[in-house]
C-alpha positions in Angstrom: 17.3 4.4 -10.2 17.4 6.6 -7.0 20.4 6.0 -4.8 19.2 4.2 -1.7 19.8 5.6 1.7 20.5 2.1 3.1 20.3 -1.5 2.0 20.9 -2.8 5.5 17.7 -4.8 6.3 18.4 -4.9 10.1 18.7 -1.1 10.1 15.5 -0.7 8.1 13.6 -3.1 10.3 14.8 -2.0 13.7 14.6 1.7 13.0 11.2 1.9 11.3 9.0 4.2 13.4 5.6 5.7 13.0 6.4 9.3 12.3 3.7 12.0 12.8 5.7 15.1 12.0 7.8 15.6 8.8 10.0 18.2 7.3 7.5 20.1 5.0 10.4 21.3 2.8 11.3 17.8 1.7 9.2 16.8 -1.4 9.5 13.3 -2.9 9.5 13.5 -6.7 6.9 11.7 -8.8 9.7 9.6 -10.3 11.0 8.4 -6.9 7.5 7.8 -5.6 6.7 5.6 -8.5 10.0 3.8 -8.0 9.1 3.1 -4.3 5.6 2.0 -5.3 7.0 -0.4 -7.9 9.5 -1.8 -5.4 6.7 -2.3 -2.8 4.5 -4.0 -5.4 6.9 -7.0 -5.4 4.8 -8.0 -2.3 2.9 -11.3 -2.7 -0.8 -11.3 -3.5 -3.4 -14.1 -3.9 -2.9 -15.7 -7.4 -0.9 -12.5 -8.2 -3.9 -10.4 -8.8 -2.2 -7.3 -7.2 -5.5 -5.6 -6.0 -3.7 -2.6 -4.5 -4.5 0.8 -5.9 -3.0 4.1 -4.8 -4.2 7.6 -4.4 -1.2 9.8 -3.9 -2.2 13.1 -2.3 0.6 15.7 -2.6 -1.0 18.9 -3.8 -2.2 21.6 -1.5 -5.7 21.2 -3.1 -5.6 17.4 -2.5 -4.5 17.7 1.1 -7.2 20.3 1.8 -9.8 17.9 0.4 -8.3 15.0 2.5 -8.0 17.1 5.7 -11.6 16.8 7.0 -11.6 13.1 6.4 -8.7 12.1 8.6 -9.9 12.9 12.1 -6.9 13.3 14.4 -4.2 12.7 11.8 -4.0 16.2 10.5 -0.3 16.9 11.4 0.8 14.1 9.1 -1.3 15.5 6.3 0.1 19.0 6.8 3.8 18.2 7.0 4.3 15.0 5.0 5.5 14.9 1.4 2.4 12.8 0.5 -0.5 10.9 1.9 -1.0 7.6 0.1 -4.5 6.2 0.3 -4.3 2.5 -0.4 -7.5 1.0 -1.9 -8.3 -2.6 -2.7 -9.8 -3.1 -6.2 -12.9 -5.3 -6.0 -12.6 -6.0 -9.7 -8.9 -6.7 -9.7 -9.5 -9.8 -11.8 -10.1 -7.5 -14.8 -6.3 -7.2 -15.0 -5.9 -11.0 -15.0 -5.5 -11.3 -18.8 -2.8 -8.7 -18.8 -0.9 -10.2 -15.8 -0.9 -13.7 -17.0 -0.5 -12.7 -20.7 2.7 -10.8 -19.8 3.9 -13.7 -17.7 3.6 -16.1 -20.6 5.2 -13.6 -23.1 8.2 -13.2 -20.8 8.6 -16.9 -20.4 7.7 -16.9 -16.7 4.8 -19.2 -17.3 3.9 -21.5 -20.3 1.0 -20.2 -22.3 -1.1 -23.3 -21.7 -0.6 -23.0 -18.0 -1.5 -19.3 -18.1 -4.7 -20.1 -20.0 -5.6 -22.9 -17.6 -5.1 -20.7 -14.6 -7.1 -17.9 -16.0 -10.0 -20.3 -16.7 -10.2 -21.0 -13.0 -9.1 -17.8 -11.3 -11.4 -15.3 -13.1 -14.7 -17.3 -12.6 -13.8 -18.0 -9.0 -13.1 -14.3 -8.2 -16.4 -13.3 -10.0 -18.3 -15.7 -7.8 -16.9 -14.4 -4.5 -19.4 -12.6 -2.2 -18.6 -9.0 -1.6 -17.6 -9.8 1.9 -15.1 -12.5 0.7 -13.7 -10.2 -2.0 -13.3 -7.4 0.6 -11.2 -9.7 2.8 -9.0 -10.8 -0.1 -8.2 -7.3 -1.4 -7.6 -5.9 2.1 -5.3 -8.7 3.1 -3.3 -8.4 -0.1 -3.2 -4.6 0.0 -2.0 -4.7 3.6 1.0 -6.8 2.5 1.8 -4.1 -0.1 1.5 -1.4 2.5 3.9 -3.0 5.0 6.4 -3.5 2.2 6.0 0.1 1.1 6.9 1.3 4.6 10.1 -0.7 4.6 10.9 0.4 1.0 10.4 4.0 2.0 12.8 3.6 4.9 15.5 2.2 2.5 15.1 5.4 0.5 15.7 7.5 3.6 12.0 8.4 4.3 9.6 7.6 7.1 6.0 6.7 7.3 2.9 6.4 9.5 0.1 3.9 8.8 -3.2 5.5 9.5 -6.5 3.8 10.1 -8.4 6.7 11.6 -10.3 8.2 8.6 -13.7 8.4 7.1 -13.7 5.1 5.1 -17.2 5.6 3.8 -16.5 9.0 2.3 -12.9 9.0 1.0 -13.4 7.3 -2.4 -16.2 9.6 -3.5 -14.4 12.7 -2.2 -11.7 12.0 -4.8 -14.2 10.9 -7.5 -13.5 7.2 -7.3 -16.0 4.4 -7.6 -16.8 3.6 -4.0 -18.3 0.3 -4.9 -15.2 -0.9 -6.7 -12.4 0.7 -4.6 -12.5 -0.1 -0.9 -10.1 1.9 1.4 -7.6 -0.1 3.3 -5.4 2.4 5.1 -3.5 5.7 4.6 0.2 6.1 4.8 1.9 9.4 5.4 5.4 9.5 3.9 8.2 12.1 4.1 11.4 13.1 5.8 11.0 12.8 9.6 11.2 16.1 11.5 10.9 14.4 14.9 12.1 11.1 16.4 9.6 8.3 16.5 9.0 6.5 19.8 10.1 3.0 20.4 7.4 0.7 21.3 7.0 -2.6 23.1 6.5 -5.9 21.2 5.2 -9.0 22.9 7.6 -11.9 22.6 6.6 -14.6 20.0 6.9 -17.3 22.7 3.9 -15.7 24.5 1.8 -15.6 21.3 2.5 -19.0 19.8 1.0 -22.5 20.0 3.3 -25.4 19.1 1.8 -28.8 18.2 
């Protein structure tokens, strides 16, 4: 396991910034990237279907292919260690047997309960409209993405969530099934080479209703 830069949650939370310029000399290894992805995947998801999928763009060839698709976010692409395109899998339920099977094998869930849940979950997901399924996978994948940004910070890296990209082209550009994999957002990740700006947050008391 990689030695964490910090395990102080307050420091991680208060000092997370959206970074747009990184030190291009700092490269995150595949081993550490997978470690961070696995840590972030502890995020919750509806009935534990974990619909998040990742395209990690690190190579010069991959970044060149991504560059025309990311509009005004080219500096992040040029300097970051990686650009992570998060997709939602519209057929995530195909992993249900594996997820619930492993849960029962590890004693996390009784076999009969796993079987009963599968008999309800999979048919329900298959009946969802495309619009409904799109909402489910994007909400869950966004929970993963936020968790990844905090995990990356604990490893000493910084991130920038990016929504400005060609959503209708990115899957096919990287030879993925555009019907199955819907893009959620892109995250640049690397070692910051410039300070991020603080930003204003509205107070919760101004945004809440109490009943």
